[in-house]
N, C-alpha and C positions, 0 to 999 in steps of 0.2 A: 276346591282346587281343580284346575284342569288336568285331565289325564295326560301322562307323559307318552309322547309318540314313540313309535317303534321303527327302527331301520327296516325298510321294506325287504321281504324275502327275495325279491327278484334282483336286488342289488348285490355287489360282491360281498361274500361271507367273511372276507378277511382283507386287510390292506396289504400293499406291497411291502416286501422286506426292504427294498431300496428306499432310502430316505426316511425310514421309521426311526423315531427317537422319542424318548420320554424323560421328563423331569418330575420328581416325586411331589413337588409342591412349589408354590410361588416363592419368590426370593424373600429371604428373611431381611428384617430391618437391621442395619448394622450401624453401630456408633463407635467411631474410632476414639480410643482412649490416649491420654497423654503418655501413659506408660503401660506396656504390655499389650495383650491381644485386643482386638475389637470385641465389643459386646454384641452378641446376636440374640434376636428374639423374633417370634412369630406372633402375629395378631390374632390368630385363631389356633386352637389345638389340632385341628385336622384341615390344614390348608389344601386347596384344590391342586390336582396335578395337571401337567400340560403334556399333550401328545402331538407330535408333528408326523404327518403321514401322507400317503398317496394311495388312491384307488385306481385301478385300471378298469374302465367300463367300455361296453359297446355303445354304439350310437343310441340304441333303444334304451339301455340302462341309464344313459346320461339324461334322457328325456324324463325318465321316471325320477331320477335324482333331482333335477331342476324343480320339478313339480313338488316333491317332497320338501325341499329347501324353502320354496316360496310360500306354499300354502300351509303345510303341516307345521313347519318350524317358523313361520312368519318372518321370512328373509333371514333364517338362521339364528333368530333370537331365542327360540324355544329349546327346552331340554328334551333329549330323546334317549332311548336305550339302544346301544350299538355294541357289536362284538369287537374287542380290541385285544392286542397281544401284550401280555405283561410278564414275559420271561418264561414261565413254565407252561404257557398255553393260552388259548383265547378265552376271555371272560366278558360276559355282557355287562356293561356298566352304563350309568346315566352320564351323559356328556352334552355339551353345548359347543357350537362353533366359536372359537376364540376370535376369529377374523374371517373375512370373506374368502371364499375358495378361489382357485384359479384352475382354468381348464386349458389343456394343450392337446392338439390333435396328435395322435399316434397312428399313422397309417390312414388308410381310407375310411375305416369304420371303427376306429378305437379312440378313446379319450382318456387322458390321465388327469385326474382331479387332485389337486395339491391343497392342503389346508392344515390347520391346527385345531385341536379340540381341547376344551377344558373338562376334566373329569372331576366330579364332586370330591372323590377321595380315591387314592390309589389302593387297589385291592391288596390287603396285607393280612398276615396272620393276626390272630387276636393277641391282646396284651398278656393274657395268661400263657399262651403258647410261647410268646417272645420271652417271657420270664425265665423259661428253661434254658435260654441261651446265655444268661448272665454268668460271667466268670470274672473273678477279681484277681488282680496281680498281687505281688508281694507288698505293695504300698497300699493296698486297698482300692486302687482305682480300677474301674471297669476295663477289661481287656478285650481285644479282638477274639471272638470265639474260635475254638479249635475246629468247628465245623466248617468254617470259611477258608478260602485259599490262604496258605501261610505266607505267601509272597505275592507282590504285585508284578506286573510285566515291567521288567527293568528298563527297557528302551523308552519308557514314558516318563521316567523319573528325572527331574530337572530341578535340582535344589537351588533356591534363592536363599542365601544364608541369613538374611535379616531384613528388617524393614528399612526404608530409605534413611540415610543419615541427613542431618541438617547441614545446609551449606550457606556460607556467607561470602559474598563478593568483597574482596579487599581492594583498597585504593592502590596498593603496591604489592605484588607478589601473587602467589597462587591462592585459590579459593580456600577458605577455611572450612574444614569439615569436622563434625563432632557427632557422636552417637547420643541420642536423647536419653537413653537409659542402657544399663550394662547388659541385660539379658534380653535381647530383641528376638521376637518370634521369627522363625524361618518358614518357608513355604515350598511346596512341590506339587506338580500335577501327578496323578497316579492313575493306573487302570488295572482292573482284574478281569480275568476270563472266568465265568462261572457257569456251572450247570443250572438247570432249571430249579432244582431243589436248593442249591446253594444260594441262588438269587432270592428265593422265597425267605430263606433264613436272614439274608442280608437285609431285605426290606423290613422284616420284623425288628432286627437289632437297631437299624437306623430309626425307624419310626417310634418305637416304644422305649427302648433302653437309652438311646442317644437323644430322645426328645426332638425328632426331626433334625438330627445332625448338630444340635446345640451343645450337647454334653462332651466333655473331654474323655478320652480313653487311651489305652496304651496299645501299641501294635509294633511289629518289626518293620523298620523302615531302612532301605539301603542308603547309607550315608558315606559311600566312597570306598571304604575298606571292607565292607560287608554289611550285614543287617544288624541293627541294634534296636532294642526296645525303647520306644520314644513316646512321650505324651503328645497326642494330636487331637485335632478337632476339624471337622469339615468346614472349609472356608465358606462354602455355599452349597447349593444343591448338587447331587450327583446326576448323571445322565446315563440312560441305558439304551442300547441298540442291539439288534440281532447280530450275533457273532457267527462263527463257522458252525455248520450243522445246527445242533440244537442249543449251542452255547449262548450266553448273554455276555456282552462286553459292557462293563461298568466303568465309567470315567468320572473323575472328581478332582478337586484341588484340596489339599490338606494343609492346615497350619500346624507347624511343629512349635510347641511351647518354647523349645530351645534346641538349636542344633548341637548334638553331642561333640564336645571338644576336650581333648586331653588337657589335664592340669599342667602347670609349668614343669613340675618335677618329672612326671612320666614322659612328657614331651621332650624334655632335654635328654633323658635316658634313651629314648627311641632315636633321636637325632644322633647321638654319640655312638650308640652300639648297633643300631639297626635291629630289624625284627629277629634275625637269627641270634645275635649277641644277647638281646634282651630275653630270648626264649631259654638261653642256656642257664639263666639265673632262676627259672621257674621252680625247679626241684628244691633249691636251697631256700627260696622264699616260702614255699609250701611248708617245708620242714620247720622253719622258724615260726611262722604265723600259727600253724595248727598243732605243733608238737613242743618245740623248745619253749616259746613264750608262755603258752598256757601252764606248762609245768613250773615255770619260774614264778 
């Protein structure tokens, strides 16, 4: 087996923060179901990660880079060890160019190289370390660990209440619409701002406990009137980018098993009495449910 090349010491030791982003693995294979959520699966247990980045180089460094790319990496096809940013700091990993690079002039003697790299596997804590993050909710479902941010950035939440309904054009009158099944999954984009240590825990939770985002778990989701505990699943990969200072900005799309909706009875009471009126019954309801009825 040929030796793996090493990123030359005279080239930049770190990529630019601008334009840097990472995906933890290749996209999962999705199969849409006639009823309920899509089925997700990965072809490998540890699918490779993707990193988009830029390096700022001097004219001399760019000459070294071109030679390294052409000769050592055989026009970018070879694997090499390179330092990259993974949230809590720089880590040297084995990577390969995912595509050809592009070079743009920056002033008289500076070049910006833009490209994407495939990383064999995203650096993550071990499965044993991730096991300490496992926490179960009242129903026995895995839940969002207390170690991670308890709420997402609210300005990114944009709930789509269900999957598309079926439509049939009619010869006369409006289009006929019908829902294919009663409990349709909802979806929403979300984002979290995490510290380096929180992001390390998140990567372990996602990789090992959620099986690369395939497993369902419960977490607090903003659903309009506040946050409620909802069963969710990652729709696809998350992405991470450098945030403010040393923070990491994590973005993703979540599938909600079902958007929380009031039953007919409570909804009618809320419509009739309003929140204040309904709250006035709280003490009486508590007395009946927890004191009077148990004694009877």
